[in-house]
C-alpha positions as a Markdown table, in Angstrom:
| # | Residue | x | y | z |
|---|---|---|---|---|
| 1 | Met | -58.8 | 8.8 | -72.7 |
| 2 | Val | -59.3 | 5.0 | -72.6 |
| 3 | Pro | -55.8 | 3.4 | -72.8 |
| 4 | Leu | -55.8 | 1.3 | -75.9 |
| 5 | Ile | -52.2 | -0.2 | -75.8 |
| 6 | Ser | -52.9 | -3.8 | -75.0 |
| 7 | Ser | -51.2 | -5.6 | -72.0 |
| 8 | Gly | -50.0 | -8.0 | -74.6 |
| 9 | Val | -47.8 | -5.4 | -76.3 |
| 10 | Ser | -44.1 | -5.0 | -75.6 |
| 11 | Gly | -41.4 | -2.5 | -76.5 |
| 12 | Pro | -37.9 | -3.2 | -77.6 |
| 13 | Leu | -37.1 | -4.7 | -74.3 |
| 14 | Gly | -39.6 | -7.4 | -74.9 |
| 15 | Ala | -41.5 | -6.9 | -71.5 |
| 16 | Ile | -45.3 | -7.1 | -72.2 |
| 17 | His | -47.6 | -4.7 | -70.4 |
| 18 | Leu | -44.9 | -2.1 | -69.7 |
| 19 | Pro | -46.0 | 0.1 | -72.6 |
| 20 | Arg | -49.5 | 0.1 | -71.3 |
| 21 | Leu | -48.3 | 1.0 | -67.8 |
| 22 | Trp | -46.3 | 4.0 | -69.2 |
| 23 | Gln | -49.4 | 5.1 | -71.2 |
| 24 | Lys | -51.7 | 5.0 | -68.2 |
| 25 | Val | -49.4 | 6.9 | -65.9 |
| 26 | Thr | -48.7 | 9.5 | -68.6 |
| 27 | Leu | -52.4 | 10.0 | -69.3 |
| 28 | Asn | -53.1 | 10.3 | -65.6 |
| 29 | Ala | -50.3 | 12.8 | -65.1 |
| 30 | Lys | -51.9 | 15.0 | -67.8 |
| 31 | Gly | -55.4 | 14.5 | -66.3 |
| 32 | Gln | -56.6 | 12.6 | -69.4 |
| 33 | Leu | -57.0 | 8.9 | -68.1 |
| 34 | Ala | -60.6 | 7.8 | -68.3 |
| 35 | Asn | -62.5 | 7.3 | -65.1 |
| 36 | Gly | -62.2 | 3.8 | -63.7 |
| 37 | Tyr | -58.7 | 3.2 | -64.9 |
| 38 | Pro | -56.1 | 3.1 | -62.2 |
| 39 | Glu | -52.9 | 4.8 | -63.0 |
| 40 | Cys | -51.0 | 1.9 | -61.5 |
| 41 | Gly | -53.0 | -0.9 | -60.0 |
| 42 | Gly | -52.2 | -4.1 | -58.2 |
| 43 | Gly | -52.8 | -6.4 | -61.1 |
| 44 | Tyr | -50.6 | -6.3 | -64.4 |
| 45 | Asp | -49.1 | -2.9 | -63.4 |
| 46 | Gln | -47.6 | -4.4 | -60.2 |
| 47 | Met | -46.8 | -7.7 | -61.8 |
| 48 | Val | -44.6 | -6.1 | -64.6 |
| 49 | Leu | -42.9 | -3.8 | -62.1 |
| 50 | Asp | -42.2 | -6.6 | -59.7 |
| 51 | Gly | -41.1 | -8.9 | -62.6 |
| 52 | Leu | -38.6 | -6.4 | -63.8 |
| 53 | Gly | -37.5 | -5.5 | -60.3 |
| 54 | Ile | -38.6 | -1.8 | -60.5 |
| 55 | Asp | -39.9 | 0.2 | -57.6 |
| 56 | Lys | -43.3 | 1.4 | -58.2 |
| 57 | Asp | -43.0 | 4.8 | -56.6 |
| 58 | Ser | -39.8 | 5.5 | -58.4 |
| 59 | Ala | -41.3 | 4.6 | -61.8 |
| 60 | Leu | -44.3 | 6.7 | -61.2 |
| 61 | Asp | -42.2 | 9.7 | -60.0 |
| 62 | Tyr | -40.0 | 9.3 | -63.1 |
| 63 | Ile | -42.9 | 9.4 | -65.5 |
| 64 | Lys | -44.7 | 12.2 | -63.7 |
| 65 | Ser | -41.6 | 14.4 | -63.4 |
| 66 | Asn | -40.1 | 13.7 | -66.8 |
| 67 | Ser | -42.9 | 13.0 | -69.2 |
| 68 | Pro | -40.6 | 10.6 | -71.1 |
| 69 | Ser | -41.3 | 9.0 | -74.4 |
| 70 | Tyr | -41.9 | 5.3 | -74.2 |
| 71 | Thr | -38.3 | 4.5 | -75.2 |
| 72 | Gln | -36.9 | 7.0 | -72.7 |
| 73 | Phe | -39.0 | 5.2 | -70.0 |
| 74 | Glu | -37.8 | 1.7 | -71.1 |
| 75 | Asn | -34.2 | 3.0 | -71.1 |
| 76 | Trp | -34.8 | 4.3 | -67.5 |
| 77 | Val | -36.1 | 0.9 | -66.5 |
| 78 | Val | -33.0 | -0.8 | -67.7 |
| 79 | Glu | -30.8 | 1.8 | -66.0 |
| 80 | Gln | -32.5 | 1.1 | -62.7 |
| 81 | Arg | -31.3 | -2.5 | -63.1 |
| 82 | Gly | -27.6 | -1.6 | -63.7 |
| 83 | Gly | -27.9 | -1.5 | -67.5 |
| 84 | Ser | -29.5 | -4.9 | -68.2 |
| 85 | Ile | -32.3 | -7.1 | -67.3 |
| 86 | Pro | -31.8 | -10.9 | -67.7 |
| 87 | Gln | -33.9 | -12.3 | -70.4 |
| 88 | Ser | -35.1 | -14.9 | -67.9 |
| 89 | Glu | -36.7 | -12.3 | -65.8 |
| 90 | Ile | -38.4 | -10.7 | -68.7 |
| 91 | Asp | -39.7 | -14.1 | -69.8 |
| 92 | Ala | -41.0 | -15.0 | -66.4 |
| 93 | Ser | -42.7 | -11.7 | -66.2 |
| 94 | Asn | -44.3 | -12.2 | -69.6 |
| 95 | Ala | -45.4 | -15.8 | -68.7 |
| 96 | Ala | -47.0 | -14.6 | -65.5 |
| 97 | Ile | -49.0 | -11.9 | -67.3 |
| 98 | Arg | -49.9 | -14.2 | -70.2 |
| 99 | Gly | -51.1 | -16.9 | -67.8 |
| 100 | Tyr | -53.4 | -14.8 | -65.7 |
| 101 | Asn | -57.1 | -15.4 | -66.0 |
| 102 | His | -59.8 | -13.3 | -64.5 |
| 103 | Asp | -62.4 | -14.9 | -62.2 |
| 104 | Asp | -65.6 | -16.1 | -63.6 |
| 105 | Glu | -67.6 | -13.1 | -62.4 |
| 106 | Thr | -65.2 | -10.5 | -64.0 |
| 107 | Arg | -65.2 | -12.5 | -67.2 |
| 108 | Lys | -68.9 | -12.6 | -67.4 |
| 109 | Ser | -69.2 | -9.0 | -66.6 |
| 110 | Ile | -66.8 | -7.9 | -69.3 |
| 111 | Leu | -68.3 | -10.1 | -71.9 |
| 112 | Ser | -71.9 | -9.2 | -71.0 |
| 113 | Ala | -71.0 | -5.5 | -71.3 |
| 114 | Ala | -69.6 | -6.1 | -74.8 |
| 115 | Gly | -72.8 | -8.0 | -75.8 |
| 116 | Met | -70.9 | -11.3 | -76.0 |
| 117 | Glu | -71.9 | -14.7 | -74.8 |
| 118 | Asp | -69.7 | -16.4 | -72.3 |
| 119 | Asp | -69.1 | -19.7 | -74.1 |
| 120 | Gly | -65.8 | -20.3 | -72.3 |
| 121 | Ser | -63.6 | -19.6 | -75.3 |
| 122 | Ile | -62.0 | -16.5 | -73.9 |
| 123 | Leu | -60.5 | -17.0 | -70.5 |
| 124 | Asp | -57.2 | -15.0 | -70.5 |
| 125 | Ala | -57.2 | -11.6 | -69.0 |
| 126 | Ile | -55.2 | -10.0 | -71.8 |
| 127 | Asn | -58.0 | -10.6 | -74.3 |
| 128 | Leu | -60.8 | -9.9 | -71.8 |
| 129 | Asn | -59.1 | -6.6 | -70.9 |
| 130 | Asn | -58.8 | -5.7 | -74.6 |
| 131 | Ile | -62.5 | -6.4 | -75.0 |
| 132 | Asp | -63.3 | -4.3 | -72.0 |
| 133 | Asp | -61.1 | -1.4 | -73.3 |
| 134 | Trp | -62.8 | -1.5 | -76.8 |
| 135 | Thr | -66.1 | -1.4 | -75.1 |
| 136 | Glu | -65.3 | 1.5 | -72.8 |
| 137 | Phe | -63.8 | 3.3 | -75.8 |
| 138 | His | -66.9 | 2.9 | -77.9 |
| 139 | Asn | -69.1 | 3.9 | -75.0 |
| 140 | Ser | -67.1 | 7.1 | -74.5 |
| 141 | Leu | -67.9 | 8.3 | -78.1 |
């Protein structure tokens, strides 16, 4: 399955991309993550884990071993930080994710695959990744 939760979506904690990370790891644990999608890559996945101060291996192990709902996973994340995560850390993580732009080659490739012209109006990786996901989803039908 192509993960369709956008990196721009947050749960109750307010940390964007965390729901997408949970979805990808959950899908992969069930053997259902579409080819070409890393369960937990070095981009946004690592950025949100680092931003929230969560160990990657521990997070992956928790999801794979417990198959938690999203809110259970989010509660686990908060527990790993002693019961709270400062809003300033969540805000900084969100700002880093929102501020990331793909390189020109990646942008052009995503837009081309979607049949869109690269007129420079879409630069941020969140929206480009959404377009890429929608294209991949459509192509998988």
